[in-house]
C-alpha positions in Angstrom: -154.2 -82.4 -85.3 -155.0 -86.5 -85.3 -158.7 -86.8 -86.7 -159.3 -89.3 -83.8 -158.7 -86.6 -81.1 -160.9 -83.9 -82.3 -163.9 -85.0 -80.1 -162.0 -85.7 -77.1 -160.4 -82.0 -77.7 -164.3 -80.9 -77.7 -165.1 -82.2 -74.8 -162.0 -81.9 -72.9 -162.5 -77.5 -73.0 -166.4 -77.8 -73.3 -166.5 -76.0 -76.8 -167.8 -77.0 -80.2 -164.7 -76.5 -82.4 -166.7 -77.5 -85.4 -164.1 -80.2 -87.0 -166.2 -82.3 -88.6 -168.4 -79.4 -90.0 -172.1 -80.9 -89.7 -171.8 -83.6 -87.0 -170.4 -81.4 -84.8 -173.3 -79.2 -84.8 -175.9 -82.3 -84.9 -177.0 -83.9 -81.8 -174.7 -86.8 -82.5 -171.5 -84.1 -81.6 -169.6 -85.6 -78.8 -170.2 -82.5 -76.6 -173.8 -83.7 -76.7 -173.5 -87.1 -76.1 -171.2 -86.8 -73.4 -170.8 -83.5 -71.8 -167.9 -83.9 -69.7 -164.1 -84.3 -70.0 -162.9 -87.6 -71.2 -161.2 -90.3 -69.4 -162.0 -92.1 -66.3 -162.7 -89.1 -64.1 -164.2 -87.1 -66.4 -167.0 -86.5 -64.6 -165.5 -85.8 -61.2 -165.7 -82.3 -60.7 -162.3 -80.5 -61.1 -160.2 -78.3 -59.3 -160.1 -74.9 -60.1 -157.5 -73.3 -62.3 -154.7 -70.9 -61.4 -154.4 -67.5 -63.0 -151.6 -69.4 -65.6 -154.1 -72.3 -65.9 -156.5 -69.7 -67.0 -154.6 -68.5 -69.6 -153.5 -71.8 -71.1 -156.9 -73.3 -71.0 -158.1 -69.8 -73.5 -155.0 -69.9 -75.7 -155.6 -73.7 -76.3 -159.6 -72.8 -77.2 -158.1 -70.2 -79.6 -155.8 -72.7 -81.3 -158.2 -75.4 -81.8 -161.0 -72.7 -83.1 -158.6 -71.1 -85.8 -156.6 -74.6 -86.0 -153.2 -72.9 -85.3 -150.1 -73.9 -84.1 -148.7 -72.4 -80.9 -146.0 -70.5 -82.9 -148.5 -69.4 -85.4 -150.8 -68.0 -83.0 -148.2 -66.6 -81.1 -147.3 -64.6 -84.2 -150.8 -63.3 -84.6 -150.8 -62.2 -81.0 -147.2 -60.4 -81.5 -148.6 -58.5 -84.9 -151.9 -57.8 -83.1 -149.4 -55.4 -81.0 -148.4 -53.1 -83.8 -151.7 -52.3 -85.1 -152.7 -48.8 -83.7 -156.2 -47.4 -82.8 -157.3 -50.5 -81.5 -156.9 -52.5 -77.9 -155.1 -55.6 -78.4 -158.0 -57.7 -78.1 -159.9 -56.1 -80.9 -156.8 -55.8 -82.9 -156.3 -59.8 -82.2 -159.7 -60.5 -83.4 -159.7 -58.7 -86.3 -156.6 -60.3 -87.5 -158.0 -63.9 -86.4 -161.0 -63.3 -88.6 -159.5 -61.9 -91.3 -157.6 -65.1 -92.1 -159.0 -66.3 -95.8 -159.8 -69.8 -94.0 -161.8 -68.1 -91.7 -163.7 -66.1 -94.1 -164.4 -69.3 -96.2 -166.2 -70.9 -93.2 -168.1 -67.8 -92.3 -169.4 -67.5 -95.8 -170.4 -71.0 -95.9 -167.9 -72.4 -98.5 -166.6 -74.9 -96.3 -168.1 -76.7 -93.0 -165.3 -76.0 -91.0 -162.0 -74.0 -90.9 -160.4 -76.9 -91.2 -161.9 -77.9 -94.7 -161.5 -74.3 -95.9 -157.7 -74.8 -95.1 -157.6 -78.1 -97.3 -159.8 -76.4 -100.2 -157.4 -73.2 -100.3 -154.4 -75.8 -100.2 -155.8 -77.8 -103.0 -156.6 -74.5 -105.3 -160.5 -74.9 -104.7 -160.9 -70.8 -103.9 -159.8 -68.0 -106.0 -159.6 -64.2 -104.2 -160.4 -61.2 -106.8 -160.2 -63.6 -109.7 -156.9 -65.2 -108.6 -156.5 -69.0 -107.3 -154.7 -68.7 -103.9 -153.2 -71.5 -102.1 -152.6 -69.7 -98.4 -154.9 -70.0 -95.8 -153.3 -67.7 -93.5 -153.5 -64.5 -96.3 -155.3 -61.7 -94.6 -158.4 -60.6 -96.7 -159.5 -56.9 -96.8 -163.0 -54.8 -97.6 -163.8 -55.5 -101.5 -161.9 -58.5 -101.6 -164.1 -61.4 -103.3 -163.8 -64.7 -102.5 -165.4 -67.8 -104.3 -164.9 -71.7 -105.1 -163.3 -72.1 -108.4 -165.8 -73.0 -111.2 -163.6 -76.1 -112.6 -163.6 -77.1 -108.8 -167.4 -77.1 -108.5 -168.4 -80.6 -109.5 -165.8 -81.9 -107.3 -167.3 -84.0 -104.3 -166.4 -82.1 -101.2 -168.4 -79.1 -102.7 -170.7 -80.5 -104.9 -173.6 -80.5 -102.4 -172.7 -76.6 -101.3 -175.5 -75.0 -103.4 -178.4 -76.3 -101.4 -176.2 -75.2 -97.9 -175.6 -72.2 -99.2 -179.3 -70.7 -100.1 -179.7 -71.6 -95.9 -176.6 -69.9 -94.8 -176.4 -66.3 -93.3 -172.6 -64.8 -92.3 -171.7 -62.6 -90.2 -172.5 -58.5 -91.2 -168.9 -57.8 -92.4 -169.3 -60.4 -95.3 -171.9 -60.6 -98.0 -172.9 -63.8 -99.7 -174.2 -64.5 -103.1 -175.6 -68.1 -103.1 -176.1 -68.3 -106.8 -172.8 -67.7 -107.8 -170.9 -69.4 -104.6 -169.2 -65.9 -104.1 -168.5 -63.8 -101.2 -167.5 -60.3 -100.5 -165.7 -58.6 -97.6 -167.8 -55.4 -96.5 -165.5 -54.3 -94.0 -163.3 -55.4 -91.2 -164.7 -57.8 -88.2 -165.1 -56.4 -85.1 -166.6 -57.2 -82.0 -169.8 -55.9 -82.8 -170.4 -59.1 -84.8 -170.3 -61.4 -81.8 -168.1 -63.9 -83.4 -165.7 -65.0 -80.5 -167.0 -66.0 -77.0 -163.4 -66.7 -76.1 -161.2 -64.7 -73.7 -158.9 -63.1 -76.0 -157.3 -60.7 -73.4 -156.1 -64.2 -71.2 -154.4 -65.3 -74.4 -152.3 -62.1 -74.8 -151.2 -62.6 -70.9 -150.2 -66.0 -71.9 -147.8 -64.6 -74.6 -146.9 -61.8 -72.6 -145.3 -64.1 -69.5 
């Protein structure tokens, strides 16, 4: 995803996707300054979408929310269909939230999922005491996630201590701001209220 396009993506779908960390939650965010779709006709009232159009929009929202490719999201949706004891939407939410890059973001160890992906890929993150470079790795209850000590003075995370003291992660995660460490307490679920998108539309899109 090209950096110049991120503000246009947020405006196109009417969602704050938090591509640029603090900027996307500030009054300077494109969604605040120009709360309408990009382009010369952006301010005009758009026509209603077809059922397929609504499914496509929800699919794209999830893609951009979690930083996934189309094929990557399709694999997650297919995997959700094999989890027993949960509805498919519950299973899909769980798999998306359990991604390591998402957990790093939810814990406040990164300002956005995109930054979390970079931190993981460049060896900033440890999981259960071992370095890992797989953003899509799924976390489990009891897992311990942290910024590796040798990396804590690097520019991208050097100012993290102040941010962590103010950050409150969702209920399925526990943060120790002093040690820059988070623990997975339980599996994430709908009760955490972390995803406003319509997951059933996403499942319907890939079921066609």
